[in-house]
N, C-alpha and C positions, 0 to 999 in steps of 0.2 A: 341465015337459017334461024327458025324459031322453034322452040319446044312448046308443044301443046299437050299438057298432061291429060290423062284419061281418068274417069271415075273420081275417086277421092284423093288422087295424087296431087302433090304441090311441088313446084320447082322452086328451089331456094338457092341463093348464092351466099356462101359463107362470108362473114365480115372479117376484115383483117385482124390478125392477132396483135395484141398490145406489144409495142416496141420496148417499153420499160415498165418496171413494177411501180406500185404506189410509192415505194421508198426512193425511187429514182434510179434504180439499177437497170442498165441497158441490157436487154436480152439478145442472145445470138439466135439465129434462125433455128438451130437444133434444140434450144431449150424453151422455145415458145410453145405454150400449150395450145392445141387446136381449139379455137373458140366454138361454143355451142350456140352462138348468136348468128342469125342470118337474115337476109332480106328476101321477101317473097317476090319472085320474078313472074310466075304464072300459076294459075289455079285451075284445076279441073272442074267439071260441072257439079260434082258432089257425089255422095254415096246414095245407093238405092236401098232403102229399108222398108220392108213389107210392101214392096211394089211402088213406093213413093220416093221421089227424088228429094233428098235432104241437101239444101245448099251449103257450101262450105262456110266456115266461120271466119276464115282469113281472106284478105284481099291483096291484090298486087300492091307492093310498096310497104306492107306491114313489116316491122322488125319482130322477129320471133326467136324463141328459145326452143331447141329441138333435142330429142334424145341423143345421147352421145354416139351410139353405134347405129343410128337409124339411116335408112336410105341407101340409094345407089349413086355412086359418083359418076358423073358424065362429063366428058370434055367435048366442047363444041365450039368451033371457030376460035380456038385458043383460050377460051374461058372455061372455068370449072364450075359445074353446077351439081346439086344434089337433088335427086327426086325422092321425096318421102311421102308416106301416107299422112293424111291430115291428122290421124290419131297419134303420130309420132311428134307432132308439134305440141309442146307443153304449155306455152304461154305466149301472149303478144306483149311486146315491150312498148309501153306508152310513155 
């Protein structure tokens, strides 16, 4: 099954949390902070502004930083995804 976002929506998959700190301390699953970095899985056609379609700025495969409490979590075929508005994406990681 595939997710096809509508409008200015983007489907992202959260990247794994770090297993240890920069200092080398190994973190337990309960102390890991949820990362705000994700990979773009699918992109909608874009937003309509003044009757014109504005294409999205992100593409499938981009690594992005998104707002901490943004989006709707969706579980599909055992995988967890987040559906966000493109405006909730803060930056593309290059």
